[in-house]
C-alpha positions as CSV (number, residue, x, y, z in Angstrom):
1,M,0.0,-0.1,0.0
2,K,1.5,3.2,-1.1
3,S,1.1,6.1,1.3
4,K,0.7,9.9,0.6
5,P,3.6,12.2,0.8
6,L,3.4,14.5,4.0
7,A,3.0,17.7,1.9
8,D,-0.5,16.3,0.7
9,Y,-1.5,16.6,4.2
10,A,-0.3,20.2,4.9
11,P,-2.7,22.9,4.6
12,N,-2.9,24.9,1.2
13,F,-2.9,28.5,2.3
14,G,-2.3,29.6,-1.5
15,G,0.6,31.6,-0.7
16,M,1.0,33.2,-4.2
17,P,-2.3,35.2,-4.1
18,V,-1.8,36.1,-0.7
19,L,1.8,37.3,-1.5
20,Y,0.5,39.4,-4.4
21,G,-2.2,41.0,-2.5
22,L,0.2,41.9,0.3
23,V,2.6,43.4,-2.3
24,A,-0.3,45.4,-3.6
25,S,-1.6,46.4,-0.2
26,F,2.0,47.7,0.7
27,I,2.4,49.5,-2.5
28,T,-0.9,51.3,-2.0
29,A,0.0,52.0,1.7
30,F,3.2,53.6,0.5
31,I,1.7,55.8,-2.2
32,S,-1.3,56.9,0.1
33,I,1.3,57.8,2.9
34,L,3.2,59.9,0.5
35,L,0.2,61.6,-0.7
36,T,-0.9,62.1,2.8
37,T,2.4,63.8,3.6
38,F,2.2,66.1,0.8
39,V,-1.2,67.3,1.7
40,M,-0.6,67.7,5.3
41,G,2.4,69.7,4.2
42,W,0.8,71.9,1.8
43,T,-2.7,72.4,3.5
44,S,-3.8,73.2,6.9
45,V,-4.9,69.7,7.8
46,A,-4.7,69.1,11.8
47,E,-2.4,66.4,12.8
48,A,-5.2,65.4,15.2
49,N,-6.7,63.7,12.5
50,L,-3.7,61.7,11.5
51,S,-4.7,58.6,13.4
52,S,-8.3,58.6,11.5
53,I,-6.5,59.0,8.1
54,T,-4.2,56.4,8.8
55,Y,-6.9,54.0,9.9
56,V,-8.8,54.7,6.6
57,L,-5.7,54.5,4.4
58,N,-4.9,51.0,6.0
59,M,-8.3,49.8,5.2
60,I,-8.1,51.2,1.5
61,S,-4.8,49.3,1.2
62,V,-6.4,46.1,2.7
63,L,-9.1,46.4,0.2
64,V,-7.1,47.0,-2.8
65,G,-4.8,44.2,-2.0
66,S,-7.4,41.7,-1.0
67,M,-9.1,42.5,-4.6
68,M,-5.9,41.9,-6.3
69,A,-5.4,38.7,-4.4
70,A,-8.7,37.3,-5.3
71,K,-8.4,38.4,-8.7
72,Q,-5.3,36.3,-9.3
73,A,-6.7,33.3,-7.3
74,G,-9.8,33.2,-9.2
75,N,-12.0,31.5,-6.9
76,R,-12.8,31.6,-3.0
77,G,-12.5,35.3,-2.8
78,W,-13.4,35.8,0.7
79,Y,-10.8,33.2,1.8
80,Y,-7.7,34.9,-0.1
81,G,-8.9,38.3,0.7
82,G,-9.5,37.6,4.3
83,L,-6.1,35.9,4.6
84,T,-4.6,39.0,2.6
85,G,-6.2,41.5,5.3
86,L,-5.3,39.3,8.2
87,C,-1.7,38.8,7.2
88,Y,-1.4,42.8,6.5
89,A,-2.7,43.3,9.8
90,I,-0.5,41.1,11.6
91,L,2.6,42.4,9.7
92,I,1.4,46.1,10.4
93,T,1.1,45.4,14.0
94,L,4.4,43.8,14.3
95,L,5.8,46.9,12.6
96,G,4.0,49.2,15.1
97,L,5.6,47.0,18.0
98,I,9.1,47.8,16.6
99,V,8.7,51.6,15.9
100,V,6.4,52.6,18.5
101,S,7.4,51.9,22.1
102,G,4.3,51.5,24.5
103,P,1.7,49.0,25.2
104,A,2.2,46.0,23.0
105,F,-1.6,44.9,22.4
106,S,-4.9,46.9,23.0
107,F,-8.4,46.3,22.4
108,N,-8.1,49.0,19.5
109,T,-5.5,47.0,18.0
110,I,-7.3,43.6,18.1
111,V,-10.4,45.2,16.7
112,Q,-8.5,46.9,13.9
113,D,-7.0,43.5,13.1
114,I,-10.3,41.6,12.8
115,L,-11.8,44.6,10.9
116,M,-9.1,44.4,8.3
117,A,-9.5,41.0,7.9
118,L,-13.3,41.5,7.3
119,V,-12.6,44.1,4.8
120,G,-10.1,41.7,3.1
121,G,-13.0,39.1,2.8
122,F,-15.0,41.8,1.4
123,G,-12.8,42.9,-1.1
124,G,-12.0,39.3,-2.1
125,M,-15.6,38.9,-3.0
126,I,-15.4,41.8,-5.0
127,G,-11.9,41.0,-6.6
128,V,-12.8,37.4,-7.7
129,N,-15.8,38.6,-9.5
130,L,-13.5,41.3,-11.3
131,R,-11.8,38.5,-13.2
132,K,-15.0,37.6,-15.3
């Protein structure tokens, strides 16, 4: 009796669409950060609004990245989009731990990570239908 290789039992996370979506998310985030920097430098936008602006830009980046991931995958958009959003949220949280000194996790961070995964799932559902 021939047994299956161990690799057949490993979960398939579909790494390439998720990686593609993460790259698209980070490129979108980088471009939006540059635009925000220019807008804040040339206008009288208050720095008090910066956390809200950053929150919205992160959500837009996740939406774009998850749409791109699901479009490349071609099926199970909610899965690839949600996984892209969750990976983006984890990477941003880890980057925040490195850059910012302070409390490691808060309720706000957990809510933001869950919301990014949900936005990613929604973007994935849109992105999978863009392929047709």
